[in-house]
C-alpha positions in Angstrom: 17.3 11.5 15.5 14.8 14.3 15.6 11.7 15.5 13.7 9.1 18.1 14.1 6.1 16.9 16.1 3.6 18.5 13.7 4.5 16.0 11.1 3.5 13.2 13.4 0.3 14.6 14.5 -0.9 15.9 11.2 -1.0 12.2 10.3 -3.8 12.0 12.8 -5.8 14.4 10.6 -7.0 11.1 9.1 -7.0 9.5 12.6 -9.0 6.5 13.8 -9.5 8.3 17.1 -12.7 10.3 17.9 -11.1 11.7 21.0 -8.8 13.9 19.0 -11.8 15.7 17.6 -13.1 16.2 21.1 -9.7 17.6 22.1 -9.7 20.0 19.2 -13.1 21.2 20.0 -12.3 21.8 23.7 -9.1 23.6 23.1 -8.4 24.6 19.5 -4.8 23.8 18.6 -3.3 25.9 15.8 -0.4 25.2 13.5 1.5 28.0 11.8 1.3 28.2 8.0 2.7 25.0 6.7 5.8 25.1 4.5 8.8 23.0 3.7 11.2 25.6 2.4 14.4 23.7 3.2 13.2 20.2 2.3 15.3 19.1 5.2 12.7 18.5 7.9 13.7 14.8 8.1 16.1 12.4 6.4 14.9 9.3 4.6 16.1 7.2 7.5 14.2 9.3 10.0 11.0 9.1 7.8 11.4 5.3 7.6 11.9 5.0 11.4 8.9 7.3 12.1 6.7 5.3 9.8 7.7 2.0 11.4 7.0 3.4 14.9 3.6 4.7 13.7 2.7 1.3 12.3 3.8 -0.5 15.4 1.8 1.9 17.6 -1.3 1.2 15.5 -0.9 -2.6 16.1 -1.1 -2.0 19.8 -4.3 0.1 19.5 -6.4 -1.3 16.7 -7.0 -4.7 15.0 -4.7 -4.8 11.9 -5.7 -7.4 9.4 -3.5 -10.6 9.6 -5.1 -12.4 6.7 -2.3 -12.8 4.1 -4.7 -13.0 1.1 -6.5 -9.7 2.1 -3.2 -8.0 2.8 -1.9 -9.1 -0.6 -4.9 -7.6 -2.4 -4.7 -4.2 -0.5 -1.0 -4.0 -1.1 -1.5 -4.9 -4.8 -4.1 -2.3 -5.6 -2.1 0.3 -3.6 1.1 -0.4 -5.6 -0.8 -0.3 -8.9 -1.8 3.2 -8.0 1.6 4.2 -6.7 3.1 3.1 -10.1 1.0 5.8 -11.8 1.6 8.4 -9.1 4.2 11.2 -9.2 6.4 9.2 -6.7 6.5 5.7 -8.1 9.6 4.7 -6.2 8.4 5.9 -2.8 8.2 2.9 -0.3 4.4 2.9 0.4 2.9 0.4 2.8 -0.9 -0.4 2.5 -2.8 -2.2 5.2 -6.3 -3.0 6.4 -7.8 -2.1 9.8 -10.5 -4.4 10.9 -13.0 -1.8 11.9 -16.6 -1.2 10.7 -16.2 2.5 10.7 -15.8 4.2 7.3 -12.3 5.6 7.4 -8.9 5.7 5.6 -5.8 7.6 6.7 -2.2 8.4 5.6 0.5 8.2 8.2 4.2 9.1 8.1 6.6 7.0 6.0 3.9 6.2 3.4 1.8 4.0 5.7 -1.7 4.1 4.4 -4.6 2.3 6.1 -8.1 1.7 5.1 -10.9 0.3 7.3 -12.8 -2.9 6.4 -16.0 -0.9 6.8 -15.0 1.5 4.0 -14.3 -1.4 1.6 -17.6 -3.0 2.5 -19.4 0.3 1.8 -17.9 0.7 -1.7 -20.0 -0.3 -4.7 -17.1 -0.6 -7.2 -13.4 -1.3 -7.1 -12.7 2.2 -8.5 -14.3 3.7 -5.5 -11.8 2.0 -3.2 -9.1 3.0 -5.6 -10.2 6.6 -5.5 -9.9 6.7 -1.7 -6.4 5.2 -1.8 -5.3 7.5 -4.6 -6.5 10.5 -2.5 -4.4 9.2 0.5 -1.4 8.6 -1.8 -1.6 12.2 -2.9 -1.5 13.5 0.7 1.8 11.7 1.0 3.4 12.6 -2.4 2.4 16.3 -2.0 4.1 16.3 1.4 1.0 17.4 3.3 2.2 15.4 6.3 5.5 17.2 6.5 4.7 20.8 5.6 5.1 21.8 9.2 6.6 24.9 10.8 10.4 24.7 10.8 10.5 26.8 13.9 8.5 24.3 16.0 10.2 22.5 18.9 11.6 19.2 17.8 11.0 15.8 19.5 12.9 12.5 19.2 11.3 9.8 17.1 10.8 7.5 20.1 9.0 10.3 21.9 6.7 10.9 18.9 6.0 7.1 18.6 5.0 7.1 22.3 2.9 10.2 21.8 1.1 8.6 18.9 0.5 5.5 20.9 -0.9 7.5 23.8 -3.2 9.6 21.5 -4.5 6.4 19.8 -5.4 5.1 23.3 -8.2 7.6 23.0 -10.0 5.0 21.0 -10.3 3.0 24.2 -10.0 5.8 26.8 -10.9 9.4 26.0 -9.2 10.6 29.2 -5.8 9.1 28.1 -6.2 10.5 24.6 -6.9 14.0 26.0 -4.0 13.6 28.4 -1.6 12.9 25.5 -2.8 16.1 23.7 -2.3 18.1 26.8 1.2 16.6 27.4 2.3 17.9 24.0 0.8 21.3 24.7 2.7 21.4 28.0 5.9 21.0 26.0 5.0 24.2 24.1 4.4 22.2 20.9 1.5 23.3 18.8 -0.1 21.4 16.0 -3.4 20.9 14.2 -5.2 17.7 13.2 -6.9 18.7 10.0 -5.7 19.1 6.5 -6.5 22.4 4.9 -9.0 22.9 2.2 -6.1 23.5 -0.2 -4.6 20.2 0.9 -7.8 18.3 0.2 -8.4 20.0 -3.2 -4.8 19.2 -4.2 -5.2 15.6 -3.0 -8.4 15.3 -5.1 -6.7 16.7 -8.2 -3.5 14.7 -7.9 -5.4 11.6 -6.8 -7.6 11.7 -9.8 -4.6 11.9 -12.1 -3.3 8.8 -10.4 -6.6 7.1 -10.7 -6.8 7.6 -14.4 -3.2 6.5 -14.9 -4.0 3.3 -13.1 -7.0 2.5 -15.3 -9.7 3.1 -12.7 -12.8 5.1 -13.2 -12.3 8.9 -12.4 -16.0 9.3 -11.9 -15.9 7.0 -8.9 -14.3 9.7 -6.7 -17.2 12.2 -6.8 -19.7 9.3 -6.8 -18.4 7.7 -3.6 -18.0 11.0 -1.8 -21.4 12.2 -2.8 -23.0 8.9 -1.6 -21.3 9.3 1.7 -22.4 12.9 2.0 -26.0 12.0 1.3 -25.8 9.2 3.8 -24.8 11.5 6.6 -28.4 12.6 7.1 -29.1 9.2 8.6 -26.0 9.2 10.9 -27.0 12.0 13.3 -24.0 12.5 15.6 -22.3 9.4 14.3 -20.9 10.9 11.1 -18.2 8.5 9.6 -14.7 9.5 10.7 -13.7 9.7 7.0 -16.1 12.7 6.6 -15.0 14.3 9.8 -11.4 14.4 8.6 -12.2 14.8 4.9 -15.1 17.4 4.8 -16.9 16.8 1.6 -18.7 20.0 0.4 -21.0 20.4 -2.6 -18.5 22.5 -4.4 -15.7 20.0 -3.8 -17.9 17.2 -5.3 -18.8 19.5 -8.2 -15.1 20.3 -8.8 -14.1 16.6 -8.9 -17.1 15.7 -11.1 -16.2 18.4 -13.5 -12.6 17.2 -13.6 -13.7 13.6 -14.1 -16.0 14.5 -17.0 -13.1 15.8 -19.0 -12.1 12.1 -19.4 -13.8 9.9 -22.0 -16.5 7.7 -20.6 -15.9 3.9 -20.6 -16.8 0.9 -18.6 -14.5 -0.1 -15.7 -15.5 -3.6 -14.6 -14.5 -4.7 -11.1 -11.8 -7.3 -10.9 -12.8 -10.7 -9.5 -10.2 -10.2 -6.8 -12.0 -7.2 -5.5 -15.3 -9.1 -5.4 -13.8 -12.1 -3.6 -12.0 -10.0 -1.1 -15.1 -8.0 -0.3 -17.1 -11.3 0.1 -14.4 -12.7 2.4 -14.5 -9.5 4.5 -18.2 -9.8 4.8 -17.8 -13.3 6.2 -14.9 -12.4 8.5 -16.5 -9.3 10.0 -20.0 -10.9 10.4 -21.4 -10.8 13.9 -24.3 -13.1 12.9 -23.1 -16.1 10.9 -26.7 -17.4 10.4 -27.8 -14.1 8.8 -24.7 -14.0 6.7 -25.3 -17.6 5.5 -28.9 -16.7 4.7 -27.8 -13.6 2.8 -25.5 -15.5 0.5 -27.8 -18.4 0.0 -30.5 -16.0 -1.2 -28.1 -14.8 -3.9 -27.1 -18.1 -5.3 -29.2 -17.7 -8.4 -28.8 -13.9 -8.8 -26.4 -11.8 -10.9 -23.8 -12.7 -13.5 -21.9 -16.0 -13.6 -19.0 -14.3 -11.9 -21.2 -12.8 -9.1 -22.6 -16.3 -8.5 -19.1 -17.7 -8.2 -18.3 -15.0 -5.6 -21.5 -16.1 -3.7 -20.4 -19.7 -3.8 -16.9 -18.7 -2.6 -18.5 -17.0 0.4 -20.6 -20.0 1.2 -17.5 -22.2 1.0 -15.8 -20.0 3.6 -18.8 -20.2 5.8 -18.8 -24.0 5.5 -15.2 -24.1 6.8 -16.3 -21.9 9.7 -19.1 -24.4 10.4 -16.6 -27.3 10.1 -18.5 -28.6 7.1 -15.2 -29.5 5.4 -16.7 -31.8 2.7 -19.2 -29.1 1.7 -16.4 -26.6 1.4 -14.2 -29.1 -0.5 -17.0 -29.6 -3.1 -17.6 -25.8 -3.6 -13.9 -24.9 -4.0 -13.2 -27.9 -6.3 -16.0 -26.7 -8.6 -14.8 -23.1 -8.5 -11.1 -24.1 -9.1 -12.2 -26.0 -12.3 -14.3 -23.1 -13.5 -11.6 -20.5 -12.9 -8.2 -22.3 -13.2 -6.2 -19.0 -13.1 -7.8 -17.6 -9.9 -5.5 -18.5 -7.0 -8.1 -17.8 -4.2 -10.0 -21.0 -5.1 -7.2 -23.6 -4.9 -5.8 -21.6 -1.9 -9.2 -22.1 -0.2 -9.0 -25.8 -1.0 -5.6 -26.0 0.7 -7.0 -24.1 3.7 -9.9 -26.5 3.9 -7.5 -29.4 4.2 -5.5 -27.6 6.8 -8.6 -26.8 8.9 -9.6 -30.5 8.7 -6.1 -31.4 10.0 -5.3 -33.2 6.7 -1.7 -31.9 6.7 -0.5 -34.2 3.9 -3.1 -32.9 1.4 -2.7 -29.3 2.6 1.0 -29.4 2.0 0.7 -31.0 -1.4 -1.8 -28.3 -2.4 0.3 -25.4 -1.0 3.4 -26.7 -2.6 1.7 -26.9 -6.0 0.3 -23.4 -5.5 3.7 -22.0 -4.6 5.1 -23.3 -7.8 2.1 -22.0 -9.8 2.2 -18.5 -8.3 5.9 -17.9 -7.3 5.3 -14.2 -6.8 2.3 -14.6 -4.6 3.5 -13.7 -1.1 0.2 -14.6 0.6 0.4 -18.2 -0.7 4.1 -18.4 0.5 3.1 -17.3 4.0 0.2 -19.8 4.2 2.5 -22.5 2.9 5.1 -21.7 5.6 2.4 -21.7 8.3 1.3 -25.1 7.1 4.9 -26.5 7.1 5.2 -25.4 10.7 1.9 -27.1 11.6 3.3 -30.3 10.1 6.6 -29.7 12.0 8.7 -29.3 8.8 10.8 -26.5 10.2 13.8 -26.9 7.9 11.6 -26.4 4.8 9.9 -23.5 6.6 13.2 -21.8 7.1 14.1 -22.2 3.5 10.7 -20.8 2.4 11.1 -17.8 4.7 14.3 -16.9 3.0 12.5 -16.6 -0.3 10.0 -14.0 0.9 10.2 -10.5 -0.6 11.9 -7.8 1.4 8.7 -5.8 2.1 7.1 -9.0 3.5 10.1 -9.5 5.8 9.1 -6.3 7.6 5.6 -7.6 8.5 4.8 -8.9 12.0 3.7 -12.2 10.5 7.2 -12.8 9.2 8.8 -12.3 12.6 6.2 -14.6 14.2 6.9 -17.4 11.7 10.6 -16.9 12.2 10.2 -17.3 15.9 8.1 -20.5 15.5 10.6 -21.9 13.0 13.6 -21.5 15.3 11.6 -22.8 18.3 11.0 -26.0 16.4 14.7 -26.1 15.4 15.5 -26.0 19.1 17.4 -22.7 18.8 15.9 -20.7 21.6 18.2 -17.6 21.3 17.1 -17.0 17.8 13.5 -17.9 18.6 13.4 -15.3 21.4 15.2 -12.8 19.2 12.6 -13.0 16.4 9.8 -13.0 18.9 11.2 -9.8 20.3 11.0 -8.3 16.7 7.4 -9.5 16.4 6.4 -7.8 19.7 8.2 -4.6 18.7 6.5 -4.5 15.3 3.2 -4.7 17.0 3.9 -1.9 19.5 4.6 -4.2 22.6 8.0 -2.8 23.7 8.0 -4.3 27.2 7.4 -7.8 25.8 10.2 -7.2 23.2 12.6 -6.3 26.0 11.7 -9.5 27.9 12.3 -11.7 24.9 15.7 -10.1 24.2 16.7 -10.8 27.8 15.6 -14.4 27.5 17.6 -14.7 24.4 20.7 -13.4 26.2 20.3 -16.1 28.8 20.6 -18.9 26.2 23.6 -21.1 26.2 26.3 -21.0 23.5 25.8 -17.5 22.2 28.4 -16.6 19.6 29.9 -13.1 19.3 27.8 -12.0 16.4 24.4 -12.9 17.9 25.4 -11.5 21.3 26.2 -8.2 19.7 22.9 -8.1 17.8 21.0 -8.8 21.1 22.9 -6.1 22.9 22.2 -3.5 20.3 18.5 -4.5 20.1 18.1 -4.3 23.9 19.7 -0.9 23.9 17.3 0.3 21.2 14.2 -1.2 22.8 15.1 0.3 26.2 15.5 3.7 24.6 12.1 3.3 23.0 10.5 2.3 26.3 12.1 5.2 28.1 10.9 7.8 25.6 7.4 6.3 25.6 7.2 6.4 29.4 8.2 10.1 29.5 4.7 11.0 28.3 2.8 8.9 30.8 
C-alpha cells in the first residue's frame, strides 16, 4: 500500500520535535500548492494503517500517558467535540503526551495528541477544548492530506520508519536531520507548516465545533492571546505550539470578532477537568514537597468544589508517600460528598491496591464496574487488580467486555499477555506481547515474541497461521524502517 510522503510529514507541522524546525531553517523544503482533486490519495484502510504506524512511532519516542483515568477524560472531551464537528463518524483517537512543553498536534488517521504542559497551562476547560477543536478541524478539512498528487509515493512502512527517525530528533538532532536529508535524497519534497489559510480555516471550523459542544467560543482567542503575551518571557524557548501555530494580532482579532457574535454566558468547568488537572500536577511534579505545600496552602481557598479538588490532590500525594490511612480518610469523605463522581471511589480502590489489600481493592473495583459499566478506565484498573490477585479467568472475561477502541490500546495487549501467562498459555502470551511491542513502536521486540510463540508446543493450525502472518508483517515493517538508517 502506498501514500504520498507529504501527508505523513505535514503531520509534523504540529510536531513535538524542535530539530525539524532547525532542518527547515538550514535548508528550506517546499511543497507544491496543496490540493486533493481526486480525493483518492489514500484509501480508508491506508489511512488507518498510517495512523496506527504514526501512533506506534510516537510511543517509541515520547512518553505517552498510560493512566487510564486521564486517557478516559482526554478521549471523552475529544469525542464530545467530534460529535459536533462536520465529521462525527470519523474514527478520532485522542491521547496525552507527558511533556511539560506547551504543544498539541494532529497526525494521520485522526490521532490527536496534547501535551500535559498545555493542559496545566489552561485556565478553563473551554481553553483545552478550543485547542482540540482546532486540531480536529485540521483533520476534518483534510489539511494533512492536501498534498501534491505528482509527488513520489512511499510505502506506509517506509513512512512509519521515516516518522520514527524524524522524531528521534527530540533526542538526537543529528538523527532527525539525517531523516530529513534521507527523504530529500529520494527526491521527495515536503513542508512542515500549515499555511495561513489552513490555520484560519481551522480557527473558523474549530470555533463552530466548540460552540456546538457547549464550550465557550471566547476561550479560543483568550488562550492564544495569553500564550502570545507570554512569549516575551520565553526568549528563544518559544512554546512549540506557537512555533507551529503562529498567532498574530490579526488572527486573534478575527477569532475574537467571530466569538463575539455568539451570546455571552457562563461556561463552568466540569469537576472532571479540575480533578484531571490536579492529578496531572501531582504526577508531573519534580518536587513532591513543594507540591504538597502548594495544595495544603489552598485547603481553605476557593469554592467547595475547588476545595474538594485540593483534598483529592492531597489524597493522591498521601498514596505516593504510602500514607494509606490518610488517603483512605480523604477519599472516603469525598466519595460521601460526591456520590456520582467515579474518581473518588476509584481512588479508594487504588489506595487498597497500593496497600496490597487485594480483597478490599477487588470488592471496590467490582462495585465500581457495576456502577459505571461504560467507564473503560475503571474496567482496565479492575482487570489489572484481578491479575495482581491472580484471578486470570475473571481477567480474561473482563477483557472481552472492553470496547473496540480500547482493544487497540497498548495497555490492552499488555493485559492480554499477562492474562495468558497466568493461564499457562505461552504461545498466546507471547503473541499478545508482540502486539504490545508493535503498538509501542518496538518492532524488533515484536518479532522476537512471535518467534518465541512459534516455538511453543501444541500449536493448532489457526494460531500457527496467525503467527506466520504477523511475523511476515513485522519483518516487512522492520525491513522498511531499516532502509532509512
